[in-house]
TIGU-603367 format. One record per atom (N, C-alpha, C, CB): residue in three letters; atom name; x, y, z. Coordinates in pm, whole numbers. Glycine has a CB too. Example, Ala and Ser with C-alpha at 12.3 -4.5 7.8 and 13.67 -1.06 7.14 Angstrom:
residues 2
   res   atom        X        Y        Z
   ala      N     1319     -569      780
   ala     CA     1230     -450      780
   ala      C     1320     -330      780
   ala     CB     1131     -447      905
   ser      N     1285     -225      708
   ser     CA     1367     -106      714
   ser      C     1290        3      787
   ser     CB     1408      -60      572
This chain:
residues 100
   res   atom        X        Y        Z
   met      N   -15361      783     6799
   met     CA   -15371      874     6697
   met      C   -15241      991     6720
   met     CB   -15529      937     6703
   ser      N   -15121      984     6605
   ser     CA   -15054     1058     6655
   ser      C   -15092     1215     6567
   ser     CB   -14913      992     6653
   his      N   -15044     1327     6608
   his     CA   -15060     1420     6556
   his      C   -15042     1434     6432
   his     CB   -15016     1482     6604
   ser      N   -14985     1433     6374
   ser     CA   -15024     1406     6189
   ser      C   -15116     1385     6161
   ser     CB   -14978     1308     6109
   glu      N   -15203     1239     6213
   glu     CA   -15278     1202     6147
   glu      C   -15408     1275     6181
   glu     CB   -15271     1077     6151
   ser      N   -15439     1385     6326
   ser     CA   -15567     1395     6349
   ser      C   -15505     1530     6311
   ser     CB   -15653     1348     6488
   ala      N   -15428     1641     6297
   ala     CA   -15372     1753     6282
   ala      C   -15450     1740     6125
   ala     CB   -15194     1766     6313
   pro      N   -15550     1929     6093
   pro     CA   -15619     1934     5972
   pro      C   -15475     1980     5817
   pro     CB   -15764     2076     6010
   trp      N   -15455     1940     5724
   trp     CA   -15384     1974     5642
   trp      C   -15412     2077     5617
   trp     CB   -15373     1914     5561
   arg      N   -15336     2172     5557
   arg     CA   -15309     2306     5471
   arg      C   -15228     2300     5409
   arg     CB   -15286     2416     5520
   leu      N   -15245     2435     5315
   leu     CA   -15179     2459     5178
   leu      C   -15116     2563     5193
   leu     CB   -15261     2472     5060
   tyr      N   -14983     2557     5166
   tyr     CA   -14941     2703     5195
   tyr      C   -14830     2716     5086
   tyr     CB   -14883     2732     5361
   ile      N   -14793     2862     5083
   ile     CA   -14730     2944     4958
   ile      C   -14613     3026     5017
   ile     CB   -14844     3052     4879
   leu      N   -14507     2979     4967
   leu     CA   -14420     3037     4995
   leu      C   -14355     3150     4866
   leu     CB   -14344     2932     5045
   arg      N   -14287     3248     4904
   arg     CA   -14228     3316     4794
   arg      C   -14062     3280     4839
   arg     CB   -14278     3495     4785
   thr      N   -13964     3282     4717
   thr     CA   -13821     3297     4723
   thr      C   -13715     3424     4697
   thr     CB   -13790     3212     4643
   ala      N   -13650     3460     4733
   ala     CA   -13591     3600     4750
   ala      C   -13560     3640     4606
   ala     CB   -13454     3606     4848
   ser      N   -13563     3571     4513
   ser     CA   -13574     3573     4385
   ser      C   -13751     3600     4305
   ser     CB   -13503     3433     4355
   gly      N   -13834     3582     4385
   gly     CA   -13971     3573     4381
   gly      C   -14061     3473     4324
   gly     CB   -14000     3665     4334
   met      N   -13988     3382     4318
   met     CA   -14025     3258     4296
   met      C   -14146     3206     4351
   met     CB   -13934     3188     4330
   leu      N   -14267     3136     4315
   leu     CA   -14373     3113     4439
   leu      C   -14379     2949     4455
   leu     CB   -14547     3182     4401
   tyr      N   -14396     2917     4575
   tyr     CA   -14368     2794     4618
   tyr      C   -14539     2741     4672
   tyr     CB   -14234     2804     4746
   thr      N   -14567     2633     4622
   thr     CA   -14669     2554     4649
   thr      C   -14661     2436     4794
   thr     CB   -14682     2486     4514
   gly      N   -14689     2418     4846
   gly     CA   -14688     2341     4931
   gly      C   -14800     2263     5062
   gly     CB   -14606     2395     4960
   ile      N   -14845     2130     5067
   ile     CA   -14870     2123     5188
   ile      C   -14837     2044     5305
   ile     CB   -14952     2121     5181
   thr      N   -14898     2113     5458
   thr     CA   -14840     2017     5554
   thr      C   -14923     2034     5651
   thr     CB   -14699     2031     5596
   asn      N   -14921     1941     5776
   asn     CA   -15034     1955     5885
   asn      C   -14914     2072     6023
   asn     CB   -15102     1733     5961
   asp      N   -14840     2071     5954
   asp     CA   -14769     2208     6054
   asp      C   -14724     2318     5989
   asp     CB   -14637     2172     6137
   val      N   -14756     2417     5943
   val     CA   -14715     2538     5870
   val      C   -14569     2560     5908
   val     CB   -14806     2666     5906
   ala      N   -14580     2560     6069
   ala     CA   -14460     2635     6121
   ala      C   -14421     2566     6132
   ala     CB   -14438     2709     6210
   arg      N   -14333     2462     6122
   arg     CA   -14233     2317     6106
   arg      C   -14190     2270     6000
   arg     CB   -14284     2202     6146
   arg      N   -14262     2279     5886
   arg     CA   -14271     2325     5720
   arg      C   -14196     2441     5720
   arg     CB   -14429     2360     5651
   phe      N   -14272     2576     5732
   phe     CA   -14171     2649     5735
   phe      C   -14001     2682     5731
   phe     CB   -14203     2667     5791
   ala      N   -14013     2629     5933
   ala     CA   -13880     2636     5948
   ala      C   -13767     2529     5896
   ala     CB   -13873     2648     6072
   gln      N   -13865     2418     5831
   gln     CA   -13768     2300     5758
   gln      C   -13691     2380     5620
   gln     CB   -13883     2144     5693
   his      N   -13798     2486     5550
   his     CA   -13820     2532     5430
   his      C   -13683     2595     5486
   his     CB   -13965     2612     5376
   gln      N   -13682     2702     5599
   gln     CA   -13600     2798     5594
   gln      C   -13439     2762     5611
   gln     CB   -13649     2885     5691
   ser      N   -13445     2652     5706
   ser     CA   -13340     2598     5708
   ser      C   -13275     2489     5625
   ser     CB   -13343     2575     5799
   gly      N   -13337     2485     5485
   gly     CA   -13284     2430     5357
   gly      C   -13309     2267     5427
   gly     CB   -13098     2490     5304
   lys      N   -13383     2214     5502
   lys     CA   -13408     2087     5479
   lys      C   -13552     2047     5428
   lys     CB   -13377     2025     5593
   gly      N   -13609     2126     5338
   gly     CA   -13758     2103     5317
   gly      C   -13746     2064     5169
   gly     CB   -13863     2241     5349
   ala      N   -13799     2103     5084
   ala     CA   -13781     2091     4915
   ala      C   -13673     2093     4848
   ala     CB   -13836     2182     4847
   lys      N   -13592     2022     4801
   lys     CA   -13516     2102     4716
   lys      C   -13463     2185     4628
   lys     CB   -13502     2089     4701
   ala      N   -13578     2254     4582
   ala     CA   -13668     2363     4488
   ala      C   -13622     2440     4588
   ala     CB   -13849     2356     4451
   leu      N   -13646     2429     4703
   leu     CA   -13634     2574     4792
   leu      C   -13470     2597     4852
   leu     CB   -13755     2562     4947
   arg      N   -13378     2515     4821
   arg     CA   -13275     2538     4899
   arg      C   -13226     2617     4863
   arg     CB   -13202     2466     4922
   gly      N   -13129     2714     4925
   gly     CA   -13085     2792     4846
   gly      C   -13110     2921     4821
   gly     CB   -13095     2749     4769
   lys      N   -13245     2970     4847
   lys     CA   -13323     3063     4775
   lys      C   -13376     3139     4859
   lys     CB   -13416     3016     4693
   gly      N   -13342     3116     4995
   gly     CA   -13366     3197     5064
   gly      C   -13341     3369     5078
   gly     CB   -13330     3137     5133
   pro      N   -13436     3481     5164
   pro     CA   -13495     3420     5274
   pro      C   -13629     3383     5195
   pro     CB   -13507     3518     5414
   leu      N   -13707     3287     5236
   leu     CA   -13812     3264     5244
   leu      C   -13967     3380     5315
   leu     CB   -13772     3153     5302
   glu      N   -14033     3378     5226
   glu     CA   -14173     3441     5289
   glu      C   -14271     3397     5273
   glu     CB   -14209     3550     5261
   leu      N   -14351     3333     5364
   leu     CA   -14477     3278     5379
   leu      C   -14584     3357     5332
   leu     CB   -14499     3247     5506
   leu      N   -14641     3339     5237
   leu     CA   -14690     3430     5196
   leu      C   -14921     3397     5201
   leu     CB   -14587     3442     5040
   phe      N   -14917     3273     5154
   phe     CA   -15067     3232     5237
   phe      C   -15056     3101     5281
   phe     CB   -15211     3235     5142
   his      N   -15167     3031     5360
   his     CA   -15196     2929     5407
   his      C   -15322     2890     5446
   his     CB   -15132     2920     5480
   cys      N   -15385     2788     5420
   cys     CA   -15530     2805     5484
   cys      C   -15569     2643     5480
   cys     CB   -15652     2919     5382
   glu      N   -15684     2628     5538
   glu     CA   -15709     2456     5589
   glu      C   -15722     2412     5440
   glu     CB   -15879     2408     5705
   ala      N   -15692     2284     5422
   ala     CA   -15722     2198     5281
   ala      C   -15753     2064     5315
   ala     CB   -15595     2190     5174
   gly      N   -15815     2006     5417
   gly     CA   -15932     1956     5450
   gly      C   -15863     1804     5503
   gly     CB   -16048     1961     5315
   asp      N   -15817     1725     5468
   asp     CA   -15776     1554     5472
   asp      C   -15637     1574     5377
   asp     CB   -15922     1418     5382
   arg      N   -15534     1422     5384
   arg     CA   -15438     1448     5288
   arg      C   -15449     1427     5168
   arg     CB   -15349     1401     5309
   ser      N   -15577     1359     5107
   ser     CA   -15614     1337     4955
   ser      C   -15650     1491     4956
   ser     CB   -15751     1210     4906
   ser      N   -15757     1571     5023
   ser     CA   -15804     1679     4977
   ser      C   -15682     1788     4989
   ser     CB   -15932     1711     5052
   ala      N   -15606     1780     5060
   ala     CA   -15490     1861     5031
   ala      C   -15397     1820     4906
   ala     CB   -15409     1860     5154
   ser      N   -15367     1735     4859
   ser     CA   -15299     1712     4700
   ser      C   -15366     1724     4616
   ser     CB   -15246     1598     4660
   arg      N   -15495     1718     4611
   arg     CA   -15580     1751     4512
   arg      C   -15577     1928     4457
   arg     CB   -15722     1704     4573
   leu      N   -15590     2001     4590
   leu     CA   -15551     2132     4588
   leu      C   -15465     2206     4548
   leu     CB   -15546     2159     4658
   glu      N   -15332     2129     4630
   glu     CA   -15220     2112     4569
   glu      C   -15172     2148     4432
   glu     CB   -15210     2010     4581
   tyr      N   -15226     2039     4404
   tyr     CA   -15227     2006     4236
   tyr      C   -15290     2129     4162
   tyr     CB   -15329     1860     4193
   gln      N   -15395     2166     4159
   gln     CA   -15479     2258     4146
   gln      C   -15417     2429     4152
   gln     CB   -15576     2220     4252
   val      N   -15344     2437     4255
   val     CA   -15294     2577     4301
   val      C   -15171     2586     4208
   val     CB   -15255     2590     4475
   lys      N   -15115     2436     4189
   lys     CA   -14958     2481     4090
   lys      C   -14971     2451     3924
   lys     CB   -14801     2365     4147
   gln      N   -15137     2405     3911
   gln     CA   -15145     2451     3728
   gln      C   -15183     2568     3778
   gln     CB   -15266     2371     3592
   leu      N   -15138     2688     3819
   leu     CA   -15214     2812     3820
   leu      C   -15096     2874     3755
   leu     CB   -15272     2878     3969
   lys      N   -15115     3003     3681
   lys     CA   -15002     3100     3628
   lys      C   -14973     3190     3767
   lys     CB   -15059     3207     3481
   lys      N   -14877     3259     3693
   lys     CA   -14826     3316     3839
   lys      C   -14891     3433     3887
   lys     CB   -14679     3355     3840
   pro      N   -14972     3501     3768
   pro     CA   -15045     3608     3811
   pro      C   -15181     3549     3901
   pro     CB   -15084     3695     3678
   asp      N   -15254     3424     3838
   asp     CA   -15330     3349     3905
   asp      C   -15314     3352     4096
   asp     CB   -15296     3214     3834
   lys      N   -15204     3293     4076
   lys     CA   -15157     3287     4230
   lys      C   -15153     3382     4303
   lys     CB   -15046     3249     4252
   ile      N   -15075     3524     4275
   ile     CA   -15039     3658     4319
   ile      C   -15198     3683     4329
   ile     CB   -14933     3763     4209
   arg      N   -15265     3683     4266
   arg     CA   -15451     3690     4364
   arg      C   -15485     3617     4396
   arg     CB   -15581     3720     4322
   leu      N   -15454     3512     4447
   leu     CA   -15468     3399     4530
   leu      C   -15424     3456     4667
   leu     CB   -15382     3271     4479
   val      N   -15287     3515     4677
   val     CA   -15200     3558     4764
   val      C   -15298     3675     4827
   val     CB   -15054     3601     4697
   glu      N   -15321     3746     4721
   glu     CA   -15373     3869     4729
   glu      C   -15563     3880     4776
   glu     CB   -15334     3928     4575
   his      N   -15611     3820     4748
   his     CA   -15740     3769     4791
   his      C   -15775     3722     4924
   his     CB   -15764     3673     4719
   gln      N   -15670     3609     4961
   gln     CA   -15683     3538     5077
   gln      C   -15834     3502     5105
   gln     CB   -15621     3616     5188
   pro      N   -15864     3443     5026
   pro     CA   -16015     3310     5003
   pro      C   -16020     3264     5166
   pro     CB   -15964     3115     4866
   val      N   -16144     3277     5219
   val     CA   -16182     3160     5298
   val      C   -16203     3024     5248
   val     CB   -16291     3188     5354
   ser      N   -16234     3018     5147
   ser     CA   -16230     2886     5109
   ser      C   -16167     2848     4993
   ser     CB   -16342     2843     5102
   leu      N   -16074     2807     4972
   leu     CA   -15981     2790     4825
   leu      C   -16016     2756     4732
   leu     CB   -15888     2718     4815
   ser      N   -16147     2582     4745
   ser     CA   -16200     2492     4651
   ser      C   -16306     2620     4559
   ser     CB   -16289     2343     4743
   arg      N   -16373     2674     4641
   arg     CA   -16444     2778     4614
   arg      C   -16368     2873     4515
   arg     CB   -16481     2839     4739
   trp      N   -16257     2927     4558
   trp     CA   -16216     3047     4495
   trp      C   -16161     2984     4361
   trp     CB   -16105     3136     4585
   leu      N   -16151     2845     4369
   leu     CA   -16033     2773     4242
   leu      C   -16144     2757     4204
   leu     CB   -15909     2634     4247
   ala      N   -16275     2743     4194
   ala     CA   -16394     2692     4137
   ala      C   -16456     2820     4057
   ala     CB   -16495     2628     4255
   ala      N   -16449     2943     4104
   ala     CA   -16475     3081     4045
   ala      C   -16394     3101     3947
   ala     CB   -16462     3193     4133
   leu      N   -16287     3089     3988
   leu     CA   -16210     3121     3902
   leu      C   -16187     3002     3764
   leu     CB   -16094     3154     3985
   asn      N   -16233     2927     3751
   asn     CA   -16228     2837     3639
   asn      C   -16396     2810     3548
   asn     CB   -16164     2688     3714
   ala      N   -16468     2913     3642
   ala     CA   -16607     2926     3546
   ala      C   -16652     2983     3465
   ala     CB   -16687     2943     3578
């Protein structure tokens, strides 16, 4: 089993120099952040640095991580900012409470 299959997936939120928030998933936050910083990550972030890692949390397997990423990407910016400020232990519980 390779590292990428065994490592838990994580959801992360970055902030660009202009204040845009970017949400993504990975099984290696440090590696992915370095890719984004060097311009080799998502096209949406190229030339938008310096980048700041605001938040990351465990997101389960690839499928669960994708679902959480979709939910977070649907949030309005003020809710994403609240998420970053709150740094919840359980993102899925925080999202459920937000939508209750």
